[in-house]
C-alpha positions in Angstrom: 114.6 101.6 200.4 112.5 104.1 197.8 116.1 105.7 197.3 117.6 102.4 196.8 115.1 101.2 193.9 115.3 104.9 192.2 119.2 104.5 191.9 118.9 100.6 190.5 116.3 102.3 187.8 118.8 105.2 187.0 121.4 102.5 186.8 119.3 100.2 184.7 118.3 103.3 182.2 121.8 104.4 181.9 122.9 100.7 180.9 120.4 100.6 178.4 121.0 103.8 176.8 124.7 102.7 176.6 123.7 99.6 174.9 121.4 101.2 172.7 124.1 103.6 171.5 127.1 101.2 171.3 124.8 99.0 169.0 123.9 101.8 166.9 127.1 103.4 166.9 128.2 100.1 165.7 125.7 99.5 162.8 127.1 98.4 159.6 128.0 101.0 157.2 125.6 100.8 153.5 127.5 104.1 152.3 129.6 101.7 149.9 128.7 102.0 146.4 125.8 104.4 146.8 125.1 106.5 143.6 122.3 108.2 145.8 122.6 112.5 145.6 122.6 114.1 148.8 119.7 116.4 149.9 121.9 118.6 152.3 119.5 117.3 155.1 120.5 117.0 158.4 121.9 113.8 159.2 122.0 112.3 156.2 123.8 109.4 155.2 124.3 107.6 151.7 122.7 104.1 151.9 122.4 101.1 149.4 121.4 97.5 150.4 119.5 94.4 149.4 116.0 93.9 151.3 112.5 92.7 150.8 109.8 95.2 150.0 106.9 94.7 152.8 103.7 96.2 154.4 104.4 97.8 157.2 101.0 96.9 159.2 101.6 93.5 157.6 105.1 92.9 159.0 104.5 95.1 162.1 100.9 93.4 163.5 100.0 90.6 161.2 97.0 92.8 159.2 98.1 91.8 155.8 95.8 92.4 153.0 96.5 91.5 148.7 99.4 93.1 147.3 100.3 95.1 150.1 97.3 97.3 150.2 97.5 98.2 146.7 98.8 101.6 147.4 96.8 102.2 150.6 99.6 101.3 153.2 102.6 102.1 153.9 105.2 100.2 152.8 108.5 99.4 154.2 112.2 97.2 153.5 113.3 94.2 155.7 117.3 94.6 155.1 118.7 91.3 154.0 121.9 92.2 156.1 120.6 92.6 159.5 116.8 91.9 158.9 115.9 95.1 160.2 112.6 96.7 158.9 113.6 99.8 157.6 110.8 102.5 157.5 110.7 104.2 153.9 109.2 107.8 154.3 110.3 109.2 151.0 110.9 108.8 147.4 113.7 110.5 145.5 111.6 113.9 144.0 111.9 117.0 145.6 108.0 117.6 146.4 106.7 116.4 149.8 106.0 112.7 148.0 105.9 109.3 149.8 107.3 106.0 148.9 104.6 103.8 148.3 104.2 104.0 144.3 107.6 103.6 144.0 107.7 100.7 146.2 104.5 98.9 145.1 105.5 97.0 142.0 107.8 95.0 144.0 105.5 93.9 146.8 106.9 91.0 148.6 109.8 91.0 146.5 113.6 91.4 146.9 115.2 94.6 145.5 118.3 96.3 145.4 117.6 99.8 146.8 120.1 103.3 146.8 119.2 106.6 149.0 119.6 108.3 152.0 119.5 107.1 155.4 118.0 110.6 157.4 117.8 111.1 161.7 120.5 110.7 164.3 120.4 107.2 165.6 122.0 107.8 168.7 119.8 111.1 169.7 116.3 109.3 168.4 117.6 105.5 168.1 115.7 105.4 164.7 116.3 106.6 161.0 114.2 106.7 158.4 114.8 105.8 154.3 114.3 108.3 151.4 114.8 105.8 148.2 115.9 107.1 145.0 116.6 104.3 143.0 115.3 100.8 143.2 115.7 97.3 141.4 114.1 93.9 141.3 117.3 91.5 142.7 119.2 90.4 139.9 118.3 92.9 137.8 121.2 95.3 136.2 118.3 98.3 135.5 117.9 101.1 138.3 114.5 102.5 138.2 114.2 106.3 139.5 111.9 106.4 142.2 110.1 109.2 141.1 106.4 107.7 140.0 104.2 109.6 142.9 103.7 113.1 141.1 102.8 110.6 137.9 100.7 108.8 139.8 98.7 111.3 141.6 98.3 113.2 138.4 96.8 109.7 137.0 94.2 110.0 140.2 93.7 113.7 140.1 92.8 114.9 136.3 90.9 117.8 137.6 94.0 119.2 139.5 95.7 120.4 136.4 97.2 123.4 136.9 100.6 124.6 138.1 102.1 124.9 141.2 103.3 122.0 143.6 100.6 119.4 144.0 99.3 119.7 147.4 98.1 123.4 146.5 95.9 121.6 144.0 95.0 118.5 145.7 91.6 118.0 146.5 92.1 116.4 149.8 94.2 119.1 150.9 92.0 121.7 149.7 88.9 120.4 151.3 91.0 120.0 154.7 91.8 123.4 154.2 88.4 124.6 154.0 86.7 122.8 156.6 89.9 123.5 159.2 92.3 126.3 157.6 95.7 126.0 157.2 96.3 125.6 160.8 93.6 123.3 161.3 92.6 125.8 164.1 89.8 127.3 162.1 89.6 130.2 159.3 89.7 132.4 162.1 93.2 131.5 163.3 94.5 132.2 159.9 93.0 135.7 159.7 94.1 136.7 162.7 97.8 134.7 162.2 97.6 136.9 158.5 96.6 140.2 160.6 99.5 139.8 163.2 102.4 138.8 160.1 101.6 141.2 157.9 
């Protein structure tokens, strides 16, 4: 009986896997008309579509706040074409920047976006979005999704200087001071440096 149950579970798992991969591979193509720049990332696909900007925590858990959290929460897109929640983890800048600053002015509004969908949906059954251009629905003017570093500089005037923002960010410096670069303590950093000279 146990073998029979395991067989049923195995067959069910295969059928679910096939169904998911089929639904993903038959997903609508949103690359037509995209002007996004390719970054050379693995499994990147140009993608432009209309959507509503949403607070991810509000959308998933019903825990909502004013103005999509005022920049304190991860923002996403609910795509018009299929009502899917799209996780927007990156803006159009080359630095390690999120997209909340670029999406926040459009909180709960309909927008058009252009960027890159990243990740292999057939292997992971998920992707995330890198928004490069955004405009309010009905507008002809696209805005570049590059507000992050300007907003960061306004919040951190004491961090002026050369080099990437994350080398100067007070929060990053505080964390490195407390736990080292690897999060394992300064002793681990020193040991790594000695071993890799």
